[in-house]
N, CA, C and O atoms as a GROMACS GRO file, in nm:
protein
  416
    1UNK      N    1  -0.834  -1.328  -1.235
    1UNK     CA    2  -0.767  -1.223  -1.170
    1UNK      C    3  -0.652  -1.173  -1.260
    1UNK      O    4  -0.588  -1.264  -1.313
    2UNK      N    5  -0.618  -1.063  -1.285
    2UNK     CA    6  -0.530  -0.999  -1.374
    2UNK      C    7  -0.410  -0.923  -1.303
    2UNK      O    8  -0.393  -0.802  -1.290
    3UNK      N    9  -0.326  -1.036  -1.259
    3UNK     CA   10  -0.175  -0.965  -1.194
    3UNK      C   11  -0.090  -0.886  -1.296
    3UNK      O   12  -0.063  -0.940  -1.403
    4UNK      N   13  -0.043  -0.749  -1.265
    4UNK     CA   14   0.047  -0.690  -1.343
    4UNK      C   15   0.194  -0.675  -1.240
    4UNK      O   16   0.201  -0.668  -1.117
    5UNK      N   17   0.290  -0.672  -1.330
    5UNK     CA   18   0.428  -0.614  -1.215
    5UNK      C   19   0.408  -0.479  -1.197
    5UNK      O   20   0.391  -0.398  -1.288
    6UNK      N   21   0.409  -0.457  -1.076
    6UNK     CA   22   0.426  -0.304  -0.993
    6UNK      C   23   0.569  -0.307  -0.959
    6UNK      O   24   0.616  -0.197  -0.988
    7UNK      N   25   0.652  -0.380  -0.914
    7UNK     CA   26   0.813  -0.318  -0.922
    7UNK      C   27   0.875  -0.467  -0.879
    7UNK      O   28   0.808  -0.568  -0.858
    8UNK      N   29   1.021  -0.454  -0.872
    8UNK     CA   30   1.090  -0.577  -0.786
    8UNK      C   31   1.105  -0.564  -0.637
    8UNK      O   32   1.120  -0.463  -0.568
    9UNK      N   33   1.098  -0.689  -0.605
    9UNK     CA   34   1.098  -0.718  -0.448
    9UNK      C   35   1.228  -0.640  -0.405
    9UNK      O   36   1.217  -0.588  -0.294
   10UNK      N   37   1.338  -0.622  -0.461
   10UNK     CA   38   1.453  -0.556  -0.392
   10UNK      C   39   1.412  -0.420  -0.402
   10UNK      O   40   1.464  -0.362  -0.306
   11UNK      N   41   1.333  -0.324  -0.484
   11UNK     CA   42   1.287  -0.195  -0.460
   11UNK      C   43   1.209  -0.173  -0.334
   11UNK      O   44   1.177  -0.056  -0.314
   12UNK      N   45   1.177  -0.253  -0.255
   12UNK     CA   46   1.080  -0.224  -0.161
   12UNK      C   47   1.162  -0.283  -0.014
   12UNK      O   48   1.141  -0.401   0.013
   13UNK      N   49   1.245  -0.213   0.071
   13UNK     CA   50   1.317  -0.238   0.206
   13UNK      C   51   1.212  -0.282   0.268
   13UNK      O   52   1.096  -0.247   0.244
   14UNK      N   53   1.252  -0.371   0.361
   14UNK     CA   54   1.170  -0.414   0.458
   14UNK      C   55   1.121  -0.305   0.559
   14UNK      O   56   1.203  -0.222   0.597
   15UNK      N   57   1.003  -0.300   0.602
   15UNK     CA   58   0.953  -0.231   0.712
   15UNK      C   59   0.923  -0.062   0.631
   15UNK      O   60   0.934   0.041   0.698
   16UNK      N   61   0.893  -0.060   0.514
   16UNK     CA   62   0.897   0.052   0.419
   16UNK      C   63   0.786   0.037   0.307
   16UNK      O   64   0.733  -0.070   0.278
   17UNK      N   65   0.764   0.130   0.262
   17UNK     CA   66   0.652   0.156   0.121
   17UNK      C   67   0.723   0.227   0.009
   17UNK      O   68   0.814   0.306   0.034
   18UNK      N   69   0.687   0.203  -0.106
   18UNK     CA   70   0.742   0.259  -0.228
   18UNK      C   71   0.614   0.316  -0.309
   18UNK      O   72   0.505   0.266  -0.279
   19UNK      N   73   0.616   0.389  -0.384
   19UNK     CA   74   0.504   0.476  -0.457
   19UNK      C   75   0.547   0.400  -0.630
   19UNK      O   76   0.652   0.418  -0.691
   20UNK      N   77   0.438   0.322  -0.669
   20UNK     CA   78   0.445   0.299  -0.782
   20UNK      C   79   0.320   0.345  -0.886
   20UNK      O   80   0.213   0.379  -0.837
   21UNK      N   81   0.335   0.344  -0.986
   21UNK     CA   82   0.218   0.344  -1.086
   21UNK      C   83   0.207   0.248  -1.147
   21UNK      O   84   0.299   0.197  -1.212
   22UNK      N   85   0.048   0.188  -1.135
   22UNK     CA   86   0.011   0.061  -1.185
   22UNK      C   87  -0.083   0.104  -1.288
   22UNK      O   88  -0.159   0.186  -1.237
   23UNK      N   89  -0.109   0.084  -1.406
   23UNK     CA   90  -0.227   0.118  -1.497
   23UNK      C   91  -0.285   0.270  -1.431
   23UNK      O   92  -0.394   0.289  -1.378
   24UNK      N   93  -0.190   0.357  -1.450
   24UNK     CA   94  -0.238   0.484  -1.400
   24UNK      C   95  -0.272   0.512  -1.278
   24UNK      O   96  -0.304   0.628  -1.249
   25UNK      N   97  -0.272   0.416  -1.190
   25UNK     CA   98  -0.293   0.441  -1.052
   25UNK      C   99  -0.219   0.426  -0.955
   25UNK      O  100  -0.190   0.309  -0.930
   26UNK      N  101  -0.154   0.546  -0.852
   26UNK     CA  102  -0.068   0.551  -0.785
   26UNK      C  103  -0.070   0.460  -0.659
   26UNK      O  104  -0.138   0.502  -0.566
   27UNK      N  105  -0.010   0.347  -0.643
   27UNK     CA  106  -0.035   0.230  -0.528
   27UNK      C  107   0.083   0.234  -0.453
   27UNK      O  108   0.193   0.252  -0.506
   28UNK      N  109   0.067   0.218  -0.334
   28UNK     CA  110   0.199   0.211  -0.228
   28UNK      C  111   0.223   0.044  -0.224
   28UNK      O  112   0.138  -0.038  -0.188
   29UNK      N  113   0.327   0.022  -0.258
   29UNK     CA  114   0.359  -0.142  -0.225
   29UNK      C  115   0.445  -0.163  -0.067
   29UNK      O  116   0.550  -0.100  -0.052
   30UNK      N  117   0.409  -0.224   0.010
   30UNK     CA  118   0.438  -0.200   0.121
   30UNK      C  119   0.489  -0.359   0.179
   30UNK      O  120   0.423  -0.462   0.165
   31UNK      N  121   0.635  -0.347   0.251
   31UNK     CA  122   0.705  -0.454   0.286
   31UNK      C  123   0.713  -0.492   0.431
   31UNK      O  124   0.790  -0.419   0.492
   32UNK      N  125   0.655  -0.586   0.506
   32UNK     CA  126   0.672  -0.630   0.647
   32UNK      C  127   0.728  -0.745   0.646
   32UNK      O  128   0.657  -0.845   0.636
   33UNK      N  129   0.858  -0.755   0.655
   33UNK     CA  130   0.943  -0.869   0.637
   33UNK      C  131   0.940  -0.916   0.516
   33UNK      O  132   0.993  -0.851   0.425
   34UNK      N  133   0.870  -1.055   0.491
   34UNK     CA  134   0.878  -1.114   0.369
   34UNK      C  135   0.724  -1.104   0.305
   34UNK      O  136   0.686  -1.160   0.202
   35UNK      N  137   0.641  -1.012   0.399
   35UNK     CA  138   0.509  -0.990   0.342
   35UNK      C  139   0.487  -0.870   0.263
   35UNK      O  140   0.535  -0.768   0.311
   36UNK      N  141   0.417  -0.859   0.138
   36UNK     CA  142   0.404  -0.729   0.074
   36UNK      C  143   0.231  -0.716   0.071
   36UNK      O  144   0.137  -0.795   0.076
   37UNK      N  145   0.246  -0.597   0.062
   37UNK     CA  146   0.088  -0.545   0.032
   37UNK      C  147   0.067  -0.445  -0.045
   37UNK      O  148   0.170  -0.382  -0.066
   38UNK      N  149  -0.044  -0.398  -0.104
   38UNK     CA  150  -0.061  -0.306  -0.191
   38UNK      C  151  -0.177  -0.211  -0.146
   38UNK      O  152  -0.285  -0.265  -0.118
   39UNK      N  153  -0.168  -0.101  -0.138
   39UNK     CA  154  -0.292   0.007  -0.087
   39UNK      C  155  -0.296   0.141  -0.182
   39UNK      O  156  -0.196   0.211  -0.192
   40UNK      N  157  -0.395   0.166  -0.236
   40UNK     CA  158  -0.397   0.279  -0.291
   40UNK      C  159  -0.309   0.413  -0.228
   40UNK      O  160  -0.326   0.444  -0.110
   41UNK      N  161  -0.239   0.471  -0.292
   41UNK     CA  162  -0.163   0.581  -0.227
   41UNK      C  163  -0.200   0.690  -0.217
   41UNK      O  164  -0.160   0.773  -0.299
   42UNK      N  165  -0.278   0.723  -0.123
   42UNK     CA  166  -0.367   0.857  -0.116
   42UNK      C  167  -0.452   0.839   0.023
   42UNK      O  168  -0.544   0.758   0.010
   43UNK      N  169  -0.443   0.884   0.119
   43UNK     CA  170  -0.507   0.868   0.248
   43UNK      C  171  -0.641   0.912   0.228
   43UNK      O  172  -0.653   1.009   0.152
   44UNK      N  173  -0.747   0.864   0.277
   44UNK     CA  174  -0.872   0.879   0.284
   44UNK      C  175  -0.919   1.014   0.330
   44UNK      O  176  -1.020   1.072   0.289
   45UNK      N  177  -0.827   1.060   0.426
   45UNK     CA  178  -0.878   1.183   0.521
   45UNK      C  179  -0.799   1.303   0.464
   45UNK      O  180  -0.854   1.412   0.483
   46UNK      N  181  -0.682   1.304   0.398
   46UNK     CA  182  -0.634   1.432   0.322
   46UNK      C  183  -0.577   1.414   0.227
   46UNK      O  184  -0.494   1.497   0.191
   47UNK      N  185  -0.596   1.323   0.166
   47UNK     CA  186  -0.524   1.332   0.000
   47UNK      C  187  -0.387   1.325  -0.012
   47UNK      O  188  -0.332   1.371  -0.112
   48UNK      N  189  -0.318   1.268   0.086
   48UNK     CA  190  -0.148   1.300   0.061
   48UNK      C  191  -0.117   1.132   0.048
   48UNK      O  192  -0.199   1.041   0.064
   49UNK      N  193   0.034   1.121   0.011
   49UNK     CA  194   0.091   0.985  -0.006
   49UNK      C  195   0.105   0.911   0.087
   49UNK      O  196   0.186   0.950   0.171
   50UNK      N  197   0.035   0.774   0.115
   50UNK     CA  198   0.049   0.714   0.220
   50UNK      C  199   0.157   0.641   0.225
   50UNK      O  200   0.177   0.584   0.332
   51UNK      N  201   0.276   0.616   0.092
   51UNK     CA  202   0.389   0.580   0.087
   51UNK      C  203   0.480   0.656   0.174
   51UNK      O  204   0.576   0.602   0.230
   52UNK      N  205   0.450   0.781   0.186
   52UNK     CA  206   0.563   0.842   0.266
   52UNK      C  207   0.543   0.872   0.400
   52UNK      O  208   0.594   0.970   0.453
   53UNK      N  209   0.455   0.776   0.468
   53UNK     CA  210   0.443   0.750   0.589
   53UNK      C  211   0.505   0.625   0.665
   53UNK      O  212   0.565   0.542   0.597
   54UNK      N  213   0.493   0.610   0.797
   54UNK     CA  214   0.544   0.484   0.845
   54UNK      C  215   0.493   0.367   0.851
   54UNK      O  216   0.370   0.376   0.847
   55UNK      N  217   0.533   0.250   0.859
   55UNK     CA  218   0.507   0.129   0.841
   55UNK      C  219   0.538   0.047   0.961
   55UNK      O  220   0.657   0.034   0.990
   56UNK      N  221   0.442  -0.016   1.040
   56UNK     CA  222   0.449  -0.116   1.155
   56UNK      C  223   0.394  -0.214   1.147
   56UNK      O  224   0.272  -0.202   1.156
   57UNK      N  225   0.441  -0.337   1.130
   57UNK     CA  226   0.359  -0.439   1.116
   57UNK      C  227   0.270  -0.446   0.978
   57UNK      O  228   0.327  -0.443   0.869
   58UNK      N  229   0.123  -0.456   0.989
   58UNK     CA  230   0.041  -0.456   0.887
   58UNK      C  231  -0.036  -0.314   0.905
   58UNK      O  232  -0.156  -0.309   0.877
   59UNK      N  233   0.025  -0.210   0.946
   59UNK     CA  234  -0.039  -0.093   0.959
   59UNK      C  235   0.065   0.022   0.889
   59UNK      O  236   0.183   0.030   0.924
   60UNK      N  237   0.010   0.104   0.792
   60UNK     CA  238   0.102   0.224   0.793
   60UNK      C  239  -0.002   0.329   0.837
   60UNK      O  240  -0.123   0.324   0.858
   61UNK      N  241   0.104   0.442   0.845
   61UNK     CA  242   0.068   0.554   0.937
   61UNK      C  243   0.093   0.691   0.816
   61UNK      O  244   0.194   0.717   0.750
   62UNK      N  245  -0.051   0.767   0.820
   62UNK     CA  246  -0.028   0.883   0.716
   62UNK      C  247   0.075   0.976   0.779
   62UNK      O  248   0.085   0.981   0.901
   63UNK      N  249   0.150   1.047   0.702
   63UNK     CA  250   0.251   1.116   0.774
   63UNK      C  251   0.222   1.277   0.804
   63UNK      O  252   0.296   1.350   0.869
   64UNK      N  253   0.107   1.311   0.745
   64UNK     CA  254   0.032   1.474   0.799
   64UNK      C  255  -0.036   1.456   0.915
   64UNK      O  256   0.006   1.528   1.006
   65UNK      N  257  -0.140   1.374   0.946
   65UNK     CA  258  -0.235   1.383   1.065
   65UNK      C  259  -0.232   1.257   1.133
   65UNK      O  260  -0.306   1.243   1.231
   66UNK      N  261  -0.145   1.148   1.092
   66UNK     CA  262  -0.138   1.053   1.195
   66UNK      C  263  -0.238   0.954   1.166
   66UNK      O  264  -0.236   0.868   1.254
   67UNK      N  265  -0.316   0.934   1.088
   67UNK     CA  266  -0.457   0.830   1.042
   67UNK      C  267  -0.367   0.696   0.999
   67UNK      O  268  -0.277   0.715   0.918
   68UNK      N  269  -0.389   0.567   1.050
   68UNK     CA  270  -0.344   0.467   1.053
   68UNK      C  271  -0.429   0.370   0.996
   68UNK      O  272  -0.544   0.354   1.039
   69UNK      N  273  -0.372   0.287   0.879
   69UNK     CA  274  -0.486   0.199   0.806
   69UNK      C  275  -0.419   0.054   0.798
   69UNK      O  276  -0.300   0.033   0.775
   70UNK      N  277  -0.509  -0.036   0.819
   70UNK     CA  278  -0.478  -0.184   0.817
   70UNK      C  279  -0.455  -0.232   0.660
   70UNK      O  280  -0.544  -0.233   0.575
   71UNK      N  281  -0.290  -0.280   0.637
   71UNK     CA  282  -0.276  -0.292   0.511
   71UNK      C  283  -0.343  -0.416   0.449
   71UNK      O  284  -0.338  -0.441   0.328
   72UNK      N  285  -0.402  -0.486   0.533
   72UNK     CA  286  -0.476  -0.590   0.499
   72UNK      C  287  -0.627  -0.558   0.426
   72UNK      O  288  -0.673  -0.604   0.322
   73UNK      N  289  -0.678  -0.472   0.516
   73UNK     CA  290  -0.835  -0.421   0.474
   73UNK      C  291  -0.837  -0.299   0.415
   73UNK      O  292  -0.928  -0.275   0.336
   74UNK      N  293  -0.740  -0.203   0.442
   74UNK     CA  294  -0.769  -0.074   0.428
   74UNK      C  295  -0.834   0.006   0.521
   74UNK      O  296  -0.832   0.128   0.508
   75UNK      N  297  -0.898  -0.056   0.625
   75UNK     CA  298  -0.986  -0.007   0.711
   75UNK      C  299  -0.900   0.077   0.789
   75UNK      O  300  -0.791   0.033   0.826
   76UNK      N  301  -0.951   0.231   0.828
   76UNK     CA  302  -0.846   0.323   0.918
   76UNK      C  303  -0.840   0.246   1.069
   76UNK      O  304  -0.928   0.167   1.103
   77UNK      N  305  -0.746   0.272   1.140
   77UNK     CA  306  -0.744   0.203   1.278
   77UNK      C  307  -0.724   0.306   1.393
   77UNK      O  308  -0.718   0.282   1.514
   78UNK      N  309  -0.713   0.460   1.311
   78UNK     CA  310  -0.737   0.553   1.399
   78UNK      C  311  -0.754   0.688   1.346
   78UNK      O  312  -0.721   0.716   1.231
   79UNK      N  313  -0.800   0.765   1.423
   79UNK     CA  314  -0.859   0.933   1.365
   79UNK      C  315  -0.727   1.006   1.302
   79UNK      O  316  -0.612   0.972   1.330
   80UNK      N  317  -0.766   1.128   1.199
   80UNK     CA  318  -0.901   1.139   1.175
   80UNK      C  319  -0.949   1.060   1.045
   80UNK      O  320  -1.052   1.098   0.990
   81UNK      N  321  -0.886   0.963   0.999
   81UNK     CA  322  -0.958   0.928   0.902
   81UNK      C  323  -1.045   0.829   0.927
   81UNK      O  324  -1.008   0.730   0.991
   82UNK      N  325  -1.172   0.841   0.878
   82UNK     CA  326  -1.324   0.758   0.882
   82UNK      C  327  -1.349   0.649   0.779
   82UNK      O  328  -1.429   0.559   0.803
   83UNK      N  329  -1.288   0.655   0.673
   83UNK     CA  330  -1.315   0.595   0.530
   83UNK      C  331  -1.194   0.527   0.506
   83UNK      O  332  -1.085   0.582   0.523
   84UNK      N  333  -1.209   0.385   0.460
   84UNK     CA  334  -1.106   0.290   0.416
   84UNK      C  335  -1.046   0.317   0.297
   84UNK      O  336  -1.109   0.388   0.219
   85UNK      N  337  -0.919   0.271   0.260
   85UNK     CA  338  -0.844   0.293   0.141
   85UNK      C  339  -0.844   0.157   0.059
   85UNK      O  340  -0.820   0.049   0.113
   86UNK      N  341  -0.867   0.170  -0.052
   86UNK     CA  342  -0.876   0.041  -0.134
   86UNK      C  343  -0.718  -0.055  -0.127
   86UNK      O  344  -0.609   0.002  -0.137
   87UNK      N  345  -0.729  -0.181  -0.112
   87UNK     CA  346  -0.613  -0.262  -0.114
   87UNK      C  347  -0.604  -0.355  -0.208
   87UNK      O  348  -0.710  -0.405  -0.246
   88UNK      N  349  -0.503  -0.391  -0.258
   88UNK     CA  350  -0.520  -0.484  -0.388
   88UNK      C  351  -0.449  -0.627  -0.363
   88UNK      O  352  -0.356  -0.631  -0.283
   89UNK      N  353  -0.492  -0.747  -0.431
   89UNK     CA  354  -0.417  -0.854  -0.392
   89UNK      C  355  -0.256  -0.848  -0.454
   89UNK      O  356  -0.220  -0.786  -0.554
   90UNK      N  357  -0.185  -0.916  -0.382
   90UNK     CA  358  -0.028  -0.895  -0.419
   90UNK      C  359   0.004  -1.061  -0.426
   90UNK      O  360  -0.028  -1.152  -0.350
   91UNK      N  361   0.075  -1.061  -0.541
   91UNK     CA  362   0.157  -1.204  -0.557
   91UNK      C  363   0.329  -1.173  -0.572
   91UNK      O  364   0.364  -1.066  -0.621
   92UNK      N  365   0.426  -1.267  -0.529
   92UNK     CA  366   0.542  -1.262  -0.548
   92UNK      C  367   0.579  -1.344  -0.674
   92UNK      O  368   0.554  -1.464  -0.656
   93UNK      N  369   0.626  -1.318  -0.782
   93UNK     CA  370   0.654  -1.408  -0.899
   93UNK      C  371   0.800  -1.369  -0.908
   93UNK      O  372   0.847  -1.267  -0.957
   94UNK      N  373   0.873  -1.491  -0.839
   94UNK     CA  374   1.023  -1.481  -0.886
   94UNK      C  375   1.075  -1.330  -0.809
   94UNK      O  376   1.065  -1.310  -0.687
   95UNK      N  377   1.124  -1.242  -0.894
   95UNK     CA  378   1.190  -1.098  -0.827
   95UNK      C  379   1.102  -0.985  -0.823
   95UNK      O  380   1.116  -0.868  -0.787
   96UNK      N  381   0.984  -1.069  -0.884
   96UNK     CA  382   0.896  -0.926  -0.872
   96UNK      C  383   0.764  -0.931  -0.790
   96UNK      O  384   0.734  -1.030  -0.724
   97UNK      N  385   0.694  -0.828  -0.796
   97UNK     CA  386   0.574  -0.799  -0.699
   97UNK      C  387   0.459  -0.749  -0.813
   97UNK      O  388   0.463  -0.649  -0.885
   98UNK      N  389   0.367  -0.841  -0.806
   98UNK     CA  390   0.287  -0.825  -0.891
   98UNK      C  391   0.131  -0.782  -0.795
   98UNK      O  392   0.112  -0.819  -0.679
   99UNK      N  393   0.038  -0.702  -0.872
   99UNK     CA  394  -0.038  -0.659  -0.836
   99UNK      C  395  -0.206  -0.680  -0.898
   99UNK      O  396  -0.215  -0.680  -1.021
  100UNK      N  397  -0.296  -0.691  -0.843
  100UNK     CA  398  -0.412  -0.713  -0.915
  100UNK      C  399  -0.496  -0.589  -0.869
  100UNK      O  400  -0.534  -0.572  -0.754
  101UNK      N  401  -0.517  -0.509  -0.968
  101UNK     CA  402  -0.626  -0.395  -0.939
  101UNK      C  403  -0.780  -0.403  -0.941
  101UNK      O  404  -0.869  -0.333  -0.893
  102UNK      N  405  -0.778  -0.513  -1.016
  102UNK     CA  406  -0.933  -0.583  -1.011
  102UNK      C  407  -0.997  -0.470  -1.143
  102UNK      O  408  -0.943  -0.435  -1.248
  103UNK      N  409  -1.126  -0.436  -1.087
  103UNK     CA  410  -1.209  -0.341  -1.173
  103UNK      C  411  -1.188  -0.203  -1.208
  103UNK      O  412  -1.251  -0.141  -1.293
  104UNK      N  413  -1.064  -0.145  -1.114
  104UNK     CA  414  -1.008  -0.014  -1.120
  104UNK      C  415  -0.976   0.025  -1.250
  104UNK      O  416  -0.927   0.136  -1.271
   0.00000   0.00000   0.00000
């Protein structure tokens, strides 16, 4: 695994998402309490930024049409999306949020 710095922990308020660019890919870093998730920042239904949507627990909701995605798996939890969104492993190292994009 090749973890790279995405942002600082302080940049992601609890219950929200921020858009960062990691190795040329837009990624939404999402915080639920002390848990952090990384999901590709594009809804699989309408190609809009998921980071602009609402976060509730382990879910993020697309602001445009209301598709919801599981932050752990990327699987859609509600229509109109039917395709998953890629998710990535996250580590916290000190004050930094690290993401492993794998083969991307």
